[in-house]
C-alpha positions as CSV (number, residue, x, y, z in Angstrom):
1,M,-15.3,-11.6,-12.7
2,P,-13.3,-8.3,-12.8
3,I,-11.9,-7.2,-9.5
4,K,-13.1,-3.7,-10.2
5,S,-16.7,-4.9,-10.2
6,L,-16.4,-6.0,-6.5
7,I,-15.3,-2.6,-5.3
8,R,-18.1,-0.4,-3.9
9,T,-18.2,3.4,-4.5
10,I,-19.7,5.5,-1.7
11,P,-20.4,9.0,-2.9
12,H,-19.6,12.0,-0.6
13,Y,-17.6,10.1,1.9
14,P,-15.8,11.1,4.1
15,K,-16.7,14.5,2.8
16,Q,-18.8,16.2,0.1
17,G,-17.4,15.6,-3.4
18,I,-15.3,12.5,-2.6
19,Q,-16.0,9.2,-4.3
20,F,-14.8,6.7,-1.7
21,R,-13.6,3.4,-3.2
22,D,-14.5,0.8,-0.6
23,I,-12.7,-2.6,-0.8
24,T,-14.6,-4.2,2.0
25,T,-17.0,-5.6,-0.6
26,L,-14.0,-7.1,-2.4
27,L,-12.5,-8.6,0.8
28,K,-15.7,-10.3,1.9
29,D,-16.0,-12.1,-1.4
30,P,-13.8,-15.2,-1.1
31,I,-13.2,-15.5,-4.9
32,G,-12.5,-11.8,-5.3
33,F,-10.1,-11.7,-2.3
34,R,-8.3,-14.8,-3.7
35,M,-8.2,-13.1,-7.2
36,V,-6.4,-10.1,-5.7
37,V,-3.8,-12.0,-3.8
38,D,-3.2,-14.4,-6.7
39,A,-2.9,-11.6,-9.2
40,L,-0.4,-9.8,-7.1
41,A,1.5,-12.9,-6.3
42,H,1.7,-13.8,-10.0
43,H,2.9,-10.3,-10.9
44,Y,5.8,-10.5,-8.3
45,A,6.5,-14.3,-8.5
46,H,9.8,-14.0,-10.3
47,Q,11.1,-10.9,-8.4
48,K,13.4,-11.0,-5.3
49,I,11.3,-10.0,-2.3
50,D,12.6,-10.3,1.3
51,K,9.7,-8.6,3.0
52,I,6.3,-7.0,2.4
53,A,5.5,-3.8,4.2
54,G,1.8,-3.0,4.5
55,I,0.4,0.4,5.2
56,E,-2.2,0.7,8.0
57,A,-4.9,-0.5,7.8
58,R,-6.1,-2.1,4.6
59,G,-2.5,-2.6,3.4
60,F,-2.2,-5.0,6.4
61,I,-5.0,-7.3,5.0
62,I,-3.7,-7.5,1.5
63,G,0.0,-7.4,2.4
64,A,-0.2,-10.1,5.0
65,A,-2.1,-12.4,2.7
66,L,0.4,-11.7,-0.1
67,A,3.4,-12.3,2.2
68,Y,2.0,-15.7,3.2
69,K,1.4,-16.6,-0.5
70,L,5.0,-15.5,-1.4
71,G,6.6,-17.1,1.7
72,V,8.2,-13.9,2.9
73,G,7.9,-11.8,6.1
74,F,5.4,-9.0,6.7
75,V,6.1,-5.6,8.3
76,P,3.4,-3.2,9.4
77,I,3.8,0.5,8.8
78,R,1.5,2.3,11.2
79,K,0.2,5.7,12.3
80,S,2.2,7.4,15.0
81,G,2.2,5.8,18.5
82,K,0.7,2.4,17.5
83,L,3.9,0.3,17.5
84,P,5.2,-1.0,20.9
85,A,8.9,-1.2,20.3
86,E,11.5,1.4,19.2
87,T,10.4,3.1,16.0
88,V,11.5,5.5,13.3
89,G,8.9,7.9,11.8
90,H,8.3,10.1,8.8
91,D,6.0,13.1,8.7
92,Y,4.1,14.0,5.5
93,A,1.7,16.6,4.3
94,L,-2.0,15.9,3.9
95,E,-4.5,18.1,2.0
96,Y,-5.5,19.6,5.3
97,G,-2.6,19.3,7.8
98,A,0.0,16.6,8.4
99,D,0.4,13.0,9.5
100,R,3.1,10.6,10.5
101,V,3.8,6.9,9.8
102,E,6.2,4.7,11.8
103,I,8.0,1.4,11.5
104,H,10.0,-0.6,14.0
105,T,13.7,0.1,13.8
106,D,14.4,-3.7,13.6
107,A,11.8,-4.4,10.9
108,I,14.0,-4.3,7.9
109,A,17.7,-5.2,7.5
110,H,20.1,-3.2,5.3
111,G,19.8,-4.3,1.7
112,E,16.5,-6.2,2.0
113,Q,14.2,-6.0,-1.0
114,V,10.8,-4.7,0.2
115,L,7.5,-4.6,-1.6
116,L,5.2,-1.8,-0.3
117,V,1.5,-2.7,-0.3
118,D,-1.7,-0.7,0.2
119,D,-5.2,-0.9,-1.0
120,L,-5.2,2.4,-3.0
121,I,-2.9,5.0,-4.4
122,A,-4.4,8.5,-4.6
123,T,-2.0,11.5,-4.2
124,G,0.9,9.2,-3.2
125,G,1.8,11.0,0.1
126,T,1.3,8.1,2.4
127,A,3.1,5.6,0.0
128,E,6.0,8.1,-0.4
129,A,6.3,8.5,3.3
130,A,6.2,4.7,3.9
131,A,8.9,4.2,1.2
132,A,11.1,6.8,2.9
133,L,10.8,4.8,6.1
134,I,11.9,1.6,4.4
135,Q,14.8,3.5,2.9
136,K,15.8,5.1,6.2
137,L,16.3,1.5,7.5
138,G,18.5,0.6,4.6
139,G,15.8,-1.4,2.7
140,V,15.3,-1.2,-1.0
141,V,11.8,-0.5,-2.2
142,M,11.6,-2.9,-5.1
143,G,8.0,-1.9,-5.9
144,C,4.8,-0.4,-4.6
145,T,1.6,-2.3,-5.2
146,F,-2.1,-1.3,-4.9
147,V,-5.4,-2.8,-5.7
148,I,-6.7,0.6,-6.9
149,D,-5.1,3.5,-8.6
150,L,-6.8,6.9,-8.9
151,P,-4.7,8.2,-11.7
152,D,-6.3,11.6,-11.8
153,L,-4.9,12.4,-8.4
154,G,-1.4,11.8,-9.6
155,G,0.0,9.4,-6.9
156,S,1.5,6.8,-9.3
157,K,3.1,9.5,-11.3
158,R,4.5,11.1,-8.1
159,L,6.0,7.7,-7.1
160,V,7.6,7.2,-10.6
161,E,9.1,10.7,-10.4
162,N,10.7,9.6,-7.1
163,G,12.2,6.5,-8.6
164,L,9.6,4.0,-7.3
165,K,7.7,1.4,-9.3
166,P,4.0,1.4,-8.8
167,F,1.6,-1.4,-9.9
168,S,-2.1,-1.5,-9.5
169,L,-4.8,-4.1,-10.4
170,C,-7.4,-1.6,-11.5
171,E,-8.1,2.2,-12.0
172,F,-11.0,4.5,-11.3
173,E,-11.0,7.7,-13.2
174,G,-11.9,10.9,-11.4
175,D,-11.7,11.5,-7.6
């Protein structure tokens, strides 16, 4: 069963013209969810990873399961104001406006190899901001992994141009 077949597309959400790729249908399927975690674990099995950093919110689900499978720690990267201890943040541009992601200042030690995880790569802005946070703390972003790539939006290409290594399990053409 291909992972892509378990992902629901919701037309015109959250606004007209957007084809929203919804992984909740994949996550509720025990075989599909296991396939995602196992495929990512297999891809990274022979690479040095000290921590996995998951981007809020669906990156938490996949990242935490992957961290457990690989036997490494998990670090949340959250929207501004959501983490309780001292944080460092990074602002980034959205299509309409700006946003900010934050990480605890003690989440990553200098030189740790960190795998960045999220459900989807679109334009790459959020992943790029999350990678910048990891690097601010002295971590090394050894890879950026996603369930879905939307290659027409250029996010993976943007990450490569910034020296990062994206990997996705499936692609959806178009927006």
